[in-house]
C-alpha positions as CSV (number, residue, x, y, z in Angstrom):
1,M,-30.3,-7.4,17.7
2,A,-27.8,-8.4,15.1
3,E,-26.4,-11.2,17.4
4,K,-29.8,-13.0,17.5
5,A,-30.7,-12.7,13.8
6,G,-27.3,-12.7,12.2
7,G,-26.0,-9.9,10.0
8,V,-23.6,-7.0,10.1
9,R,-22.5,-4.9,13.1
10,D,-19.6,-2.8,14.3
11,L,-16.4,-4.5,15.3
12,E,-15.9,-4.8,19.1
13,R,-12.6,-5.5,20.9
14,E,-13.7,-8.9,22.0
15,D,-14.1,-9.9,18.3
16,L,-10.4,-9.5,17.6
17,P,-9.3,-13.1,18.3
18,S,-12.0,-14.3,15.9
19,V,-11.0,-11.8,13.3
20,A,-7.3,-12.8,13.6
21,E,-8.3,-16.5,13.2
22,L,-10.4,-15.6,10.1
23,F,-7.5,-13.5,8.7
24,Q,-5.0,-16.4,9.1
25,K,-7.5,-18.9,7.5
26,T,-8.2,-16.6,4.6
27,F,-4.8,-15.1,3.8
28,R,-2.2,-17.2,5.6
29,N,-3.2,-20.9,5.0
30,S,-4.6,-21.3,8.5
31,Q,-1.3,-20.5,10.3
32,P,-1.7,-20.4,14.1
33,V,-2.8,-17.0,15.5
34,R,-0.1,-15.2,17.4
35,P,-0.9,-13.0,20.3
36,S,1.2,-10.3,18.6
37,M,-1.3,-10.2,15.7
38,I,-4.3,-9.7,18.0
39,Q,-2.4,-6.9,19.7
40,Y,-1.7,-5.4,16.3
41,L,-5.3,-5.5,15.3
42,R,-6.2,-3.7,18.5
43,E,-3.6,-1.0,17.7
44,V,-4.7,-0.3,14.1
45,F,-8.5,-0.6,14.6
46,F,-8.9,0.9,18.1
47,D,-5.7,2.9,18.9
48,H,-5.5,4.6,15.5
49,P,-4.7,8.3,15.9
50,W,-7.8,9.2,13.8
51,Y,-10.1,6.7,15.4
52,D,-13.8,7.6,14.9
53,E,-16.5,5.8,16.9
54,E,-18.9,6.3,14.0
55,I,-16.5,4.9,11.4
56,R,-15.6,1.4,12.5
57,S,-14.7,-2.0,11.0
58,K,-17.6,-4.3,10.4
59,V,-18.2,-8.0,11.2
60,F,-20.7,-10.4,9.7
61,I,-22.0,-12.8,12.3
62,D,-24.1,-15.9,12.1
63,K,-27.3,-16.6,14.1
64,S,-25.3,-17.8,17.1
65,G,-23.2,-14.7,17.2
66,G,-20.0,-16.2,15.6
67,V,-17.9,-14.0,13.4
68,Q,-18.1,-15.3,9.8
69,G,-17.0,-12.2,7.9
70,F,-15.1,-9.0,8.3
71,I,-14.2,-5.8,6.5
72,G,-11.4,-3.6,8.0
73,V,-12.2,0.1,8.0
74,F,-9.7,2.8,8.6
75,P,-10.9,6.4,9.3
76,S,-8.9,9.1,7.6
77,R,-8.7,12.9,7.8
78,L,-8.2,14.5,4.5
79,E,-8.4,18.0,3.2
80,I,-9.3,19.3,-0.2
81,N,-7.9,22.7,-1.0
82,G,-7.7,23.4,2.7
83,R,-11.2,22.2,3.6
84,P,-11.3,19.2,6.0
85,I,-13.3,16.2,4.9
86,R,-14.1,12.9,6.6
87,A,-12.8,9.8,4.8
88,A,-12.6,6.0,5.3
89,Y,-10.5,3.3,3.7
90,A,-11.8,-0.3,3.3
91,G,-9.1,-2.8,3.9
92,S,-9.1,-6.6,4.0
93,M,-12.5,-8.2,3.4
94,M,-13.0,-11.9,4.2
95,V,-15.9,-14.3,4.6
96,D,-15.7,-17.8,6.1
97,R,-17.7,-20.5,4.2
98,H,-18.7,-18.2,1.5
99,E,-21.0,-20.8,-0.1
100,Q,-23.1,-20.7,3.1
101,N,-23.1,-16.9,3.2
102,P,-23.0,-15.8,-0.5
103,L,-24.2,-12.3,0.3
104,A,-22.0,-11.6,3.3
105,G,-19.3,-9.8,1.3
106,A,-21.8,-7.5,-0.4
107,R,-23.5,-6.7,2.9
108,L,-20.2,-5.9,4.5
109,L,-19.3,-3.6,1.6
110,R,-22.7,-1.9,1.6
111,S,-22.4,-1.3,5.4
112,F,-19.1,0.4,4.9
113,L,-20.3,2.6,2.0
114,T,-23.3,3.8,3.9
115,G,-21.2,5.1,6.7
116,P,-21.0,8.8,7.6
117,Q,-17.8,9.5,5.8
118,D,-17.7,12.1,2.9
119,I,-15.5,9.8,0.8
120,S,-15.0,6.1,0.7
121,L,-11.7,4.6,-0.6
122,T,-9.7,1.4,-1.0
123,E,-6.3,0.9,-2.5
124,T,-6.0,-2.8,-1.8
125,A,-9.1,-4.4,-3.4
126,N,-8.3,-7.8,-5.0
127,S,-10.2,-9.0,-8.1
128,L,-13.0,-10.5,-6.0
129,A,-13.6,-7.3,-3.9
130,L,-13.3,-5.2,-7.1
131,G,-16.1,-7.2,-8.6
132,M,-18.3,-6.2,-5.6
133,W,-17.5,-2.5,-6.0
134,Q,-18.2,-2.7,-9.7
135,K,-21.6,-4.4,-9.1
136,L,-22.5,-1.2,-7.2
137,A,-21.5,0.8,-10.3
138,L,-18.2,2.0,-8.7
139,P,-15.4,1.5,-11.2
140,L,-11.7,1.2,-10.4
141,D,-9.5,4.2,-10.8
142,I,-6.9,3.2,-13.4
143,A,-4.2,5.8,-12.6
144,Y,-4.0,4.6,-8.9
145,S,-4.4,0.9,-9.8
146,L,-1.4,0.7,-12.1
147,N,0.9,-1.6,-10.1
148,W,4.3,-1.8,-11.7
149,L,7.6,-3.8,-11.7
150,R,11.0,-2.8,-12.9
151,I,13.2,-5.9,-13.4
152,L,16.9,-5.4,-12.6
153,R,18.2,-9.0,-12.5
154,P,15.8,-11.2,-14.5
155,T,16.8,-14.7,-13.1
156,G,16.8,-13.4,-9.5
157,T,13.3,-11.8,-10.2
158,A,11.9,-15.1,-11.5
159,I,13.1,-17.0,-8.5
160,Q,11.7,-14.4,-6.1
161,V,8.3,-14.7,-7.8
162,A,8.5,-18.5,-7.7
163,E,9.2,-18.5,-4.0
164,R,5.8,-17.1,-3.3
165,G,4.2,-20.3,-4.4
166,L,7.1,-22.7,-3.7
167,K,9.3,-22.0,-0.7
168,A,11.9,-24.5,-1.9
169,A,12.7,-22.2,-4.8
170,R,14.9,-20.2,-2.4
171,F,17.6,-22.8,-2.8
172,L,18.0,-21.6,-6.4
173,R,19.1,-18.1,-5.3
174,P,22.9,-18.8,-5.7
175,V,22.1,-20.0,-9.3
176,A,20.2,-16.8,-10.0
177,S,23.1,-14.6,-8.9
178,L,25.5,-16.6,-11.1
179,S,23.1,-16.7,-14.1
180,D,22.4,-12.9,-13.9
181,G,26.2,-12.3,-13.8
182,V,26.7,-14.5,-16.9
183,I,23.9,-12.6,-18.8
184,E,25.7,-9.3,-18.0
185,R,29.1,-10.7,-19.2
186,M,27.6,-12.0,-22.4
187,G,26.7,-8.5,-23.4
188,V,23.0,-9.1,-23.5
189,K,21.1,-5.8,-23.3
190,S,21.2,-4.9,-19.7
191,F,18.2,-4.6,-17.4
192,R,20.3,-2.9,-14.8
193,A,19.6,0.7,-13.9
194,P,22.3,3.1,-15.0
195,P,24.2,4.7,-12.0
196,I,23.8,8.4,-11.3
197,H,27.0,10.2,-12.0
198,G,27.9,13.7,-10.9
199,A,25.6,16.5,-9.8
200,G,22.5,17.0,-11.9
201,R,19.8,19.7,-11.5
202,V,18.4,17.6,-8.6
203,N,20.5,16.1,-5.8
204,F,19.2,13.1,-3.9
205,W,20.6,12.0,-0.5
206,D,19.9,9.5,2.2
207,A,17.8,11.2,4.9
208,S,16.8,10.3,8.4
209,R,13.3,9.4,9.1
210,E,12.7,12.7,10.9
211,E,14.0,14.6,7.8
212,F,11.8,12.6,5.6
213,A,8.8,13.3,7.7
214,E,9.4,17.0,7.5
215,A,9.8,16.8,3.7
216,V,6.5,14.8,3.3
217,L,4.6,17.3,5.4
218,K,5.9,20.2,3.2
219,L,5.6,18.4,-0.2
220,S,2.1,17.2,0.5
221,E,0.9,20.8,0.0
222,L,1.5,20.2,-3.8
223,F,-1.7,18.1,-3.8
224,P,-5.2,19.6,-3.7
225,L,-6.5,16.4,-1.9
226,R,-4.2,15.2,0.8
227,P,-4.0,13.8,4.4
228,K,-4.5,16.3,7.2
229,W,-1.4,15.1,8.9
230,D,0.4,16.7,11.8
231,R,3.7,15.4,13.0
232,A,2.3,13.1,15.7
233,S,-0.2,11.3,13.3
234,L,2.4,11.0,10.5
235,D,4.9,9.5,13.1
236,W,2.3,6.9,14.0
237,F,1.9,5.8,10.4
238,M,5.7,5.8,9.9
239,D,6.2,3.8,13.1
240,H,4.0,1.0,11.7
241,A,5.6,1.2,8.3
242,Q,9.1,0.9,9.8
243,E,8.0,-2.3,11.6
244,K,7.0,-3.9,8.3
245,R,10.2,-5.7,7.5
246,Q,9.4,-8.7,5.3
247,F,10.6,-6.7,2.2
248,G,13.8,-5.5,4.0
249,K,14.7,-2.2,5.6
250,P,13.3,1.2,4.6
251,S,15.5,3.8,2.9
252,W,14.4,7.5,3.2
253,R,15.5,9.7,0.3
254,I,15.2,13.4,-0.2
255,A,15.8,15.6,-3.3
256,E,16.8,19.2,-3.5
257,S,17.3,21.5,-6.5
258,R,20.7,23.2,-7.1
259,N,19.6,26.2,-5.1
260,G,18.6,24.0,-2.1
261,E,14.8,23.9,-2.7
262,L,13.1,20.8,-1.5
263,V,11.5,19.1,-4.6
264,G,11.0,15.4,-3.8
265,C,11.2,12.5,-1.4
266,Y,10.5,8.8,-1.4
267,V,10.8,5.8,0.9
268,Y,11.1,2.2,-0.2
269,Y,12.0,-1.2,1.3
270,H,15.0,-3.2,0.0
271,R,17.2,-6.2,0.8
272,P,19.9,-7.8,-1.3
273,G,18.4,-10.5,-3.6
274,G,14.9,-9.3,-2.9
275,I,12.3,-7.3,-4.8
276,G,12.2,-3.8,-3.5
277,W,8.9,-2.1,-2.8
278,L,8.2,1.6,-3.1
279,L,5.9,2.7,-0.3
280,Q,5.6,6.5,-1.0
281,A,7.0,9.0,-3.5
282,V,6.1,12.7,-3.4
283,C,7.6,15.2,-5.8
284,A,7.1,18.2,-8.0
285,P,6.0,17.1,-11.5
286,N,9.1,18.4,-13.2
287,V,11.5,16.1,-11.2
288,A,9.5,12.9,-11.5
289,G,12.0,11.5,-14.0
290,E,15.0,12.2,-11.7
291,L,13.1,10.6,-8.8
292,V,12.5,7.4,-10.8
293,D,16.1,7.3,-12.0
294,D,17.4,7.7,-8.5
295,L,15.0,5.0,-7.1
296,F,16.1,2.5,-9.7
297,A,19.8,3.2,-9.3
298,H,19.5,3.1,-5.5
299,A,17.6,-0.2,-5.6
300,D,20.2,-1.7,-8.0
301,A,23.1,-0.6,-5.8
302,S,21.3,-2.1,-2.8
303,G,21.3,-5.5,-4.5
304,C,17.6,-5.7,-5.3
305,V,16.6,-8.0,-8.2
306,A,13.7,-5.7,-9.0
307,I,11.7,-2.9,-7.6
308,R,7.9,-2.6,-7.6
309,G,5.2,-0.2,-6.5
310,A,1.5,0.7,-6.6
311,G,0.0,3.6,-8.5
312,H,1.7,7.0,-8.2
313,P,0.1,8.8,-11.2
314,W,2.7,11.6,-11.1
315,L,5.4,8.9,-11.8
316,T,3.6,6.9,-14.4
317,P,4.8,8.7,-17.6
318,E,8.4,8.3,-16.4
319,L,8.0,4.7,-15.4
320,I,6.5,3.8,-18.9
321,S,9.7,5.1,-20.6
322,R,12.1,3.1,-18.4
323,K,11.5,-0.6,-19.2
324,T,8.8,-0.9,-16.5
325,L,6.1,-3.6,-16.6
326,F,2.5,-2.8,-15.5
327,Y,0.1,-5.3,-14.1
328,G,-3.1,-5.7,-12.1
329,R,-2.7,-6.7,-8.5
330,A,-4.4,-4.4,-6.0
331,F,-7.0,-2.0,-7.3
332,F,-8.0,1.5,-6.2
333,V,-11.7,2.6,-6.0
334,A,-13.2,5.8,-4.7
335,H,-16.8,6.8,-4.0
336,A,-18.4,10.0,-2.8
337,K,-21.9,11.5,-3.0
338,D,-20.3,14.9,-3.7
339,K,-18.5,14.1,-7.0
340,S,-16.3,17.2,-6.7
341,L,-14.3,15.4,-4.1
342,L,-13.3,12.8,-6.7
343,Q,-11.9,15.3,-9.2
344,P,-8.4,15.4,-7.8
345,I,-8.4,11.6,-7.9
346,R,-9.6,11.4,-11.5
347,S,-6.8,13.9,-12.5
348,G,-4.1,12.0,-10.6
349,E,-3.6,14.9,-8.2
350,A,-4.5,13.3,-4.9
351,L,-2.1,12.1,-2.2
352,I,-4.2,9.1,-1.0
353,S,-2.0,6.0,-1.3
354,G,1.0,4.5,0.5
355,L,1.6,6.3,3.8
356,A,-1.5,8.3,3.0
357,G,-3.6,5.2,2.4
358,E,-3.4,1.6,3.7
359,N,-0.1,0.2,2.6
360,W,1.8,1.2,5.8
361,M,0.0,-1.6,7.6
362,R,1.8,-4.9,8.5
363,L,-1.5,-6.7,7.6
364,I,-0.4,-6.2,4.0
365,G,2.6,-8.3,3.2
366,D,4.1,-9.0,6.7
367,D,4.4,-11.8,9.1
368,F,3.7,-11.9,12.9
369,D,6.1,-13.8,15.1
């Protein structure tokens, strides 16, 4: 038995308080565990619409049965050219007292990778977790790992970044607003996104969440590797994404061509004075430039000091040409015994991130009251 000898086993419901405590200790500076967080862990790990008894999160336990490590595992249903495949995402990985359990992380990762899924993925590996994947000869996928930032108001952006390490920096926000205004009036080359004037060949508009969901379901068919969503499962992911409010409120945008054809959509979080965050963008390749322009203009008009996002390979060429910075923050890795499953990922034609991946979760960048 794993409980007697120590080692890796499947997550059980009774482990959730210990996992929550470990999460707070690892990622939230040992903040007290809230009952709402334990409830949330139960929802995402056991009430997931694609819950699979054979593809479960893993815990590393010591000889006395105490939880000392954890890797979150999220089952997914994908399809490649219409053929269903079994998938799993590896989320947060953490080990308590790593010096006493130096192999715990590697054992957790190996346990995940040897599961019954056809393809194993992660879009949120940090540099430490990435090193473990690479030791197993599993390299990162550059196209989906290109995190990016488009600065709109430089002083405001600097203060927002500073606040992550020093909460007192928030008192400088009024100074940032004044400083960015002075920069503009001095005629310094503007970082601001140009507004969209008039009707172009593509028209973007604010949509309801329901309209956005219908658009995503239709546009996902552009990708050979994509989630096997139905409306109920997509609504579940969107429910969780909408509760994630640390970055502001979500805006749902849809694009149509002049003849009324649906050609794109995106959702991003925004709040005045904050850094907006693109959760998901889906579009036909020939309108990627218009989507990026609309995103930047909308974020600017909403008062964002910057807008950022994870890897969307179909947007990268347009982002590069629009004053966008790229950096390493969260890394994407994929593994499959059948290498043909990886081809759409290698070519940047897989819808496997954002709402289709892990970033809809509140565990990534949100607080629990």
